[in-house]
N, C-alpha and C positions, 0 to 999 in steps of 0.2 A: 504494500500500500504506500503510495507516494506521500512524502512529508510536505505539509503545507509550508510554503516559504513565507517568512516574516516580511511584511511590507516595509517600505521606507516612506516617511512623511516628507513632503515638499511643502514647507511653510512659506507661503506667499506673504510678503510684507508690503513694502512700497516698490514692488517689482511685478506688476500685474500684467504679465506678458508671457509668451511662450518662446519667442525668438531671443537670441542673445541672453540666455538665462543660465548662468553657470551652475546654480544650485539644481535646477531642473535637469540640465544636461548630465551632471554628475550622478544624480539619482537614477536617471534612465539607464546610464551605463552600468549601474550595479546589477541590472537584470531582475531586480526585485519588483513586486507589484508596487505601484505608486499610489500614495494617498495625498492628493492635493488638498491643502488646508489654508483657510484664511481665518484669522482671529480678530474680532473687533474688540480691542482692549482700550476702553475709555478711562481706566483707572491709572495705569502705569505712567502715562504722560502728565498726570496731574492737571495743572492749569492749561496745558497745551494739548488737551484732547482735540480731536478734529473739529474744525469750525463748521458752521451751518452750510455754507456754500460748498465746502469741500466734501461734506457728508453727502450732499446731493450727487456730486461727481462720483464719489466712491460707490454709491449704489449702482450706477450704470456701468462703471468700470468692472465691478464684480460680475455684473450680469453678462458683460461682454466676455470676460475671462471664462465664465462658466460655459458659454456657448462654444468657445474655442476648444475647451477641454472635451466637451461632449462630442465634437467632431472626431475626436480620437478615441472615444469610448469611455472617457473618464467623467467623474462628477466632482465639482468643487465643494468640499465640505466646509460649511460655515459654522463657526462657534463664536460666542462672545463671553467675555470675562477676563480675568487676569491671565495673561498669556502663559505664564509658568504653570498655573493651576490647570488650564485647559490642556496644555501639552502633557502634563503628568497624567491626567485622566485619560487622554487619548492613547498614551503609551500603554497604560494598563488595559484598556479596552481592546487594543489591536495587537499588542505584542510587537510593535514596530521595532526594527533593529537599528534604525538611524533616523535622524532628522537633518534635512538639508535646508539651508536658508541663506539669504543674502545678508551680509553684515550691514548693520545700521550705524549711523553717526550722529543721531540726536543725543542730547545730554543723558537721557536715561538708558540708552541702548547698551552701553558697556556693562552696567550692573545687571540689566535684564538678561543679556546673553550669558553672563557668568552664572546667574541663577539657573537658567535653562540648562547650561552645561552640567551643573550639579544634579538637576532633576534627571537628565539623561543617564548620568553615571549611576544614580540610585536605581534606575529602571533597567539597567543593563543595555542601554542604547548609546549610540555615538552621535555627537553633534558635529556637523560639518558646516562651517560658515564660509561663504564664498564672496568674492568681490562682485561688483555690478552696479552699485549706486553712483560711483564716481569714476572719473577717468584715472585718477591717481589716489591711492590711499594717503592719509595725512602724513605718514612718516616717509613717504617716497620723495616729496618735494621739500627740501630744506636748504637753507642758505649755507654758504661756505663755512660759517661758524658752527654748523650743525643744528642751529635753532630754526624754528619755523619762520617763514616770511611774515612781516607785518604790513607790507606795502604791496599793492596789487601788481603794479607794472613789473618789478623784478620777479615777483612770483610767476607771472604769466610767461615772462621770457624764459624762466627756468623750466616751466612746463614744455614750452616749444622746443627747448634744447634737450629735453629728456627723451626717453624711448617713446615711440609713437604708441597711442592707445591700441590695445590688441584688436585684432580683426573680429568683428561680431560673429557670434555663433548662429548657425541655423537652428530651426526647431528640431529637437532630437526626435528619434524614432520613439513613439509612445504607443505601446501595445498592451501593456498589462497594468491594470488598476485594481486597487483594493477598495472596499466600501466601509463606510462608517456613518453613524447617525449624524444628520446635518440639520441645522436650523434653516428655516425658509428665509430667503433674502429679505422679504418684506418684514420678517420678524426682527431684523436688526434695526428697524425704524430709523433709517437714514434719510428718508424723504420728509419734506415739510407736510404738515396736515392742513390746518386752517390757521391763518390764510395761506393759500398756495402762492408763495412769492417766487416760485421757480419757473414761471412761464417764459420769462426772458432768457433764462439759462437754457431751457429746452430749445428755444429758437436759435440760440447762438452757438451751441456746442453739441458735439457727438463724442462722448467718451469712448475709450477702448483702443486696443492695439491696432486694429485695422485703420481706424480713423487717424491715429497718430502717424502711421506710415504714409497715409494719403496726404495728410497736412504737410509733412516734411517734403514729400515729393512735389507737391504744388508750390511750396515756398521756393524750392530750388529752381523750379521751372519758370516761375513768374516774378519772383521778388528779389532773389539773391543778388542779381546784377546791380540793382539799384539800392540795396540795403545800406551800404556805407553812406550814401548821400541822403537817403530819405527816411531812415529809421526813426528820426525824431518828429517827423511830420504827423500831425494829429488829424488832418483833414482827409487822409487816405489811409487805408489799412495796409501799412508797409511792413508790419512785423510778422514773425512766424506763427505766433500764438501756440507755440509748442510747450509753453511753461507748465500747464496743468498735466499734459501728457508725460512730461519729464518727471514732474513731482510724484505722480502715482506709478512711475516706472512702466507705463504702457509702451514706452520706447526708451532705450538706454542712451546715456551720453555717448557711449561708443558708437552706436548706430548713427547718431546725429553727426558726430565728428567725422566718421569715415564717409558718409554720404556727401557732406558739404566739402570735405577735403578733396574727394575724387571729382566733384563737380568743378573744382577750380583748376585741376591739373590740366595743363596744356590749353587752357582757355584764355580768352582775352583778358586784358588787365582789369576791366571793370568787374568781371566775375571774381577774379582773385581778390580784389579790394573788398568786395562784398563778403566773400568768404572769411577773410581775415577779421573784418569787423564783427561778423556774426559769431565766429568761434571765440572771439574775445568776450562776448556776452556769456558763452558757455564757460569760459574761464572765470568770470566773476562768480558764477554759481559754485564752481570748484573752490575758489578762494574763500567764499563764505562758509563752506563746510569745513575747510581746514581751520578757519578762525574759530568756528563753533566747537570743533574738537579740542582746540587749545583753551578756549574760554567758554566753558559750558554755561556761565551766567550771562553770556552776551544778550540773550533775549530780554533780560530785565535790568541789567546794570551797564552803565556806560564804561567803555573800555578805557577812556581817558578819565582817570579818577577825579580830576578837578571838576568835571561836570556833575559829580554828585552834589556839589554846592550850588548848582545853577538855580537861579530864583524862578522856577517854573510857576505859572499861575494855576489856580484851580477854578474853572468856570464851566459848569455843566451846560449852561445855555449856549456858550460859544462852541463847545465841543459838539453839541447836538446840531447846531447850525452847520458846522463843517460836515458832519456825518450825512446830513440830509441834502447837502448841496444848496444851502441857502445863505451863502456868505456875502452875496452881492457882487462877487467877482466871477464873471461868466465862465472863464476857462476853468477855474477851480470847481464851480458848480457843475459844469458839464461832466467833468471827470468823475466827481463823486456820484452823480446820478447814473453815469455809465456803470459804475459798480453795482448800484441797486438793480439795474436792468439786466446786466449780463454776467456779473461776478468777476469782472476783469477790467483793466484799463492799461493802455500802453505805458512803457517805462517812462517816457517823457512826462506824461500826465502824473504818474506816481511821484516823480521828483517835484513837480509844481505843487501838488496838494500837500505833500509832506513838508516842503519848505514853508508853505503858508501856515500850516498848523503850528510848527515849532518856532517860527520866526515872526510871523505877523500876529499870531494869537498867543505866543509864549506858552503853549500847552505842551505837556511832556510827550516826547516821542513815543514813550511806551503806550500812551493812549491811542496814538495813531496805529502803532504796530498791532495792538489788540483788535482794532476795528478791521484792519486788513486781514488779520488772522480769521475773523469770523465771516467776512464778506467775499473774499477772493477764492475762486475755484482753484487757484494755483498757490494757495497759502503754504509757504515753505519756510520752516522755522529759521534755517540758516540764512537764506536770501533775505527774508523779511527783516530779521534783526540787523544784519550787516548793512543793508541798504538804508534802513531808518537811522542807524547810527552814523552812516556816511553823510546823510542830509543834515542831521542835527549837529554834525561837527565833532562828535564825541567818540568816533571809532578809531581804530588804529590807522586806517587809510582814509581819512575823512576829508570831505570838502570843507574848507574853512567856514567857521560859523558866520563870519562877516560877509560871506557871499550870499546875498539875499535876493531871491528871484523877485522881479517886478512882474506880477501876474498879468498886467496889461500888455507889457512888452513880450512876455512869453506867448500870450495868445496871438498877438499880431505877427510874431515870427513863425510860430509853428502851426497856426491855423489862420493864415492870412486872409482867406475869403470868408471865415466864420462858419464853415460848414460843420465842423465838429461841434461848436456851440449850438448851432441850429438843430442838430440831430438829437441833443439831449436836454436842451432848454428851449422848448418850442415857444414859450412866451416871448422869446427874443427873436424868433425866426424871421420876422419882417424887417429887422434892423439891418442896414447895409454895413459892410466892413468899411473902415475900421471901427465905426461907432459901436458895433456889437460887443467889442471887448472893453468898452468904457462907456456904458450907456448914460452914466451920470453927467458926462461931458457933452452929450448930444443936445442939440437945440430942442426946446420944448415942442416945436411944431413937428420935428422929425419923430420924436417919441410918440406924440399923439397919432401921427399918421401910421406908425408902426404898431399901435395898440399896446404900448408899454406905459404903465403907470408905476413909476418907481415908488417903492414902499407899499404897493398894493399888488399888482400883478407880478412884480419881481422886486426882491428886496434891495434896499440901498446898501452900499458897502458897509460891512460891520466895523471895519477899521479903515483909516486913511493910510495909504501906503507909506508916505513919507514919515508920518508920526510913528507907525508901527516899526519901520526900519530903525528909526532913532532909538526907540524903546528896546529893540532887540540888541542893538550895538551897546547900549548902556548896560544891559544885563550881562552881556559877554564880557565887557570891560570889568565888571564887578568880580567875576571869578578869575579873570586873567591877572588882575592887580593883586589878588590875595594868594 
């Protein structure tokens, strides 16, 4: 009588794909029946459990992964609870011989993985952790002194001088699967109930591995050549919109790197220039994770210690006006309303609204990071924290605090015809450019003809730029002088 072979668990985390998946490939090579598993663990991350918009994305990403596995004869097992407890229970139930997973780099991951390694030892199973979330592990890219880089540009030059990211793996041969009891996807309660605020997300996005590959291919074919010159334009969709797909691992950074790199080989200069600019953005993601690995408190504490003394204001009404897109500055409001509608905004818009919050309103960058965490479909702890600290001037590689964006000039430069503002602030749609970026300066007759009543149909500016700038510089001088 044949002996039943013990299965191996493939623990999917932020790697919700089948291609270029080292953990899945290694598990498949073992020849044992595979048990694909996803655990919704809202407890281990503490305050950084998955935000609302990201939960919406996760629902459909898991649905897509489940369909992909089903084509190969497998079923994605869904469980929820503390990951260590769930895995211990599943090892008991299945007698699995091993757990294969992609290594994580969020602040809680090292402790979690150590705990799970101990659970596996107690259950007589092996834990295999594989790369796949980053191009380079945090200990691979270090300065000549042996210490991690603190500034992006030399870090990225070191990455470009290092070995090329490995060639992406194809989907392994998947033929044997094990079974285990699973919760229903709807039972994870990832989707909003009432009110249903996700209509705009459904219209804007298609989560999943197939959609990610399609989006990358379309970006390379139609936008890569102009990316270097146009990536900051807000009046046209010039970005890749790959960030949520990367965050959930529906596509790997290796796959993106090689696709973009090969697109540039032997091509005209404009393609090469666009590729370099785009891969640099992938490098910022990489740098952010390396920083987070070194400074696990980065999501909540300034990396420059003097900013712990910064005289931030506390103003719930001002924060709410910013969140709702009711600041009276059209470019800021358009971006904040875009988040409400689609769960996303371009990087240039993120810099504008972040600068406005921390410098015009003097509200803590942590408040802005928390709002992004809940409302963005691509909410990524490392990227979110590093980018907010960069804008606030308190990161290791930060834009100087005294560099304060003028929201009117930003609007006129990156949305010169006002199309971006019209798309998300329809009350201003009839105003011509450049008045649409500073309606308070427009003649009364023009406002009336355009159906704009400041203070009624659209708010007046909550702060005056010159006065807000002076106040911000005074606050910065206070910590600089002490």
